[in-house]
N, C-alpha and C positions, 0 to 999 in steps of 0.2 A: 612549815613542814607538812607535806601531803600525807593524809591518812589513807586515802584511796587514790590509786593512779592507774589510768589506762595509757599504754604506750603503743600507738599504732595498732589498735585492736580492730580486727576484721572478722565478720561472721556472715555466713550465708546459709540459706536453707534451699537446697536445690540450686536453681538458677537465680533466686532472689537474693541480692546482696542487702543485708539488714544493717550492718555496721561496716564502714569503709575507712580503715586506717584512722580510727578515732583516738585522739589524744585528750585526756581529761585529768585534772587534778582536783581533789576535794580536800580542803584543809580540815583539820580536827576542829569541831565546834561549829562548823559552818552549816547553814541551812540552804541546800542546793535544790532548785526546782528545775526539772527537765520537762520542757514542753515540746509539742510536735503533733502532727496529724496522726490519726489512728493508723496503726501499722507502720509507723516510722521507726520503730526499733527501741522505743523508750523502755518497755518492760524487759526486752532482751538485754538492754544495758544493765538493768537492775540485777538480773539473774547472773550476769557475768561478775558482778561485784562480790557474789558469794560462791562463785564457781559452780552454780547449778547448770550453767552452760559454759563451754570452753571455746575460746576463739580459734579460728582457723590459723590466724597469724597474729602476732603482737603479744603483749604481756599485760597481765593484771597484777597489781601490787597492793598489799594491805599492810599498813604499819611497817613499811620498809622491807617487806618480805614478798617475794613473788609467790602467787597462790594458784595461778591457772594451770601449773604443771604438777601440783601436789596430788598424791593419791588420796582417795576418799577418806581413809582413816586419819590422815594428817590434817584434813580439812575440818574435822569435828571441832577442835578448839577454836579455829578461826570463825566458823559459823556461829558458835556460841556467843560471839561478840557482836552479832547482828540480830536485831529484831526485824521481822518482816510482816507488814500489814498487807495482806493480799486484797485484791480488788473487791471481792465479795465477802471478805472476812474469813472464809474457810474454817468455820467452827465445826466441831463434831456434834451434829444434832442429837445423837443418841446419848450425849453426856450433859451433865449439868454445867452451869456457868463455872462453878467452882472447879470441876474436873477439867474443863477446858483450859482455864488459867493455870492450873497446877500441872498440866501435861508436860511442858518442857522441864519443870523442876523434878518431876518423877523420873523422866527419861534421862536427864543429863546431870543430876546431882545425887548425893547421898544424904540429903537433908532429912530430918525426922518429919513425921506427919504433922507434928505440932508446929515446926518451923515453916513447913510448906503452907499450912493453914494461915499462919500469920502473914506470910508474904502475899498470898492470894487476897486476903482482906486489905492489905496495904495497897496493892495494885488496883483493886476494884474501887477503893476510895479515891485513888488518884484520878480515875476516869469518871468519877461521880456516880458509880452504880453499885454501892455496897449491898443494896436491898435485893439485887438480882441473884445473889450467890447460889441459892438453892433452886432457881428456875432451870428448866431445860432450855438448851440453846435454841431449840425450835420454837419456843414461845416468845422470843425476843423480836422487837421491831427492827427494821433495817438499821436505824441509827444506833440502837443498843448493841446490835451484833458487831458493828464496826468498833464500838467502844470496848466491848469485851475482848474482841480480837486484839485491840491495842493493849489492853491489860495483859493479855497472854504474851504479846510481843516484847513487853518490858519486864517479864517475870524474871529473866536471868540478868537483869541490869546491864543491857547491852551498851556498847560504845557507839553503835550506829543503828538508826532505825530507817528502814527502807519502806516507803509508802507507795503502793501501786494504785493510782487513781482513788485516793481515800474518800473523795466526796461523791463518786459516781453513784447514781441511784437515790440520792438523798435530796429532800427539799432544801431550799436555801437556808432555812433556820437550822436544820439538823446538820447541814454541811458546815455552817459556821461554828457549830459546837465542835466538830472535828478539827477545824482550823485552829480554834482556841486551844484544843488539847495538844495539837502539834506544837504550838508556841509554848504552852505550859511545860511540856516534857523537855523541850529545848532549853528552857530557862532553868527548871528545877533539877533535871538529871544531867545537864551539860552534855547532851548527846550530839552527835553529828547526824543530820537529817538529810536524806535524799528523797525528794517528793516528785513522783511522776504524775503529771496531771495535764488536762486540757481545759481546766476550769481556771480562767484568768483571774477571777476574784480571789480564789484560793492562792494562786501563784504569787500575786502581789502581796497578799497578807502574810504568808508564812515564809517566803524566801528572802534571803539577803543576797542571793545570786541566782540568775536565771540563764539557762542555756537552752538552745533549740536544736533539735534533730530534724533534718530535712534531707530526704533522699540519701539516707545512710550516713550523712556527715553532720558534724556540728557546724552550724552556719552562724551562730550568734552566742556570745558569752558576755553578760553584763549585769549591772545592778537592776533592781526593779525600775528605777527612774530612767535608766538608759534604755530599758525594754519599752517603756511607755513612749519615749521620744525618738526611738531609732528611725532612720530613714531607709532601713532595709525593707523592701516592699513585701517580702515573704513573711517576715516577722510582724510587720504592721498589719497585714491582712489577717494573720492568725490572732493577734491581740484584739483586733476590732471585730473578728468573726465575719469577714467579708470574703465571698467567693471571688476568684480571679476572672478576668475577661474570657479566658479560654473555656472555663467551666460554664460561664453564663451564655457564651455563644452556642455551646452544645445544647443548651436548653431551648434555644430559639429556633433550632433547625427542625 
């Protein structure tokens, strides 16, 4: 049974077509990785999953309910089932770590301060940063910011976590910590994960299914092993990090 489904979803910004009649089904409990070149529509796809963007045509479904045509008020309980890790973390620098993680609990629940404090402690321990609780967000390193943002993303115990380039800007060791956290949350919280990335090491480590967006369409859908061994030239060049002949020829002129 699909938890998230795109049915012929199309989106454009001005003359630029970003998604072109995209069909996609994400099963509950799956870890889906979306790869593709910069500007290929990966982040736009994520935003459609929570109706932060609406398609020009097509339908977006969540848990057997169409959501792209819902009014904003009706989307609140839907969005509460999603955790979103933004590319740069998007923490509030004027708040402490504790206040950042507590923010969705304060905004969307009627839990007591004591219960919120307990949940904040639990989530920070889950990402391995209990000692940062009283620090200001602005004091954190890049890797710590991502981990605190992830603690905030899971504060409401979501069914789905959306990751937008989770390892961007991190050195290989810190990036692998994020990869391990994605796997840990998948395992312990039984969430569905959708990871947008162009980091192939991360893609192969955290995904059990990989799709590729190219020129506004999904051109590949397979397992990590099928991604490694595909004879699709566009996917192979992306996986290997190789420019195509047209791009190389332009450099020689």
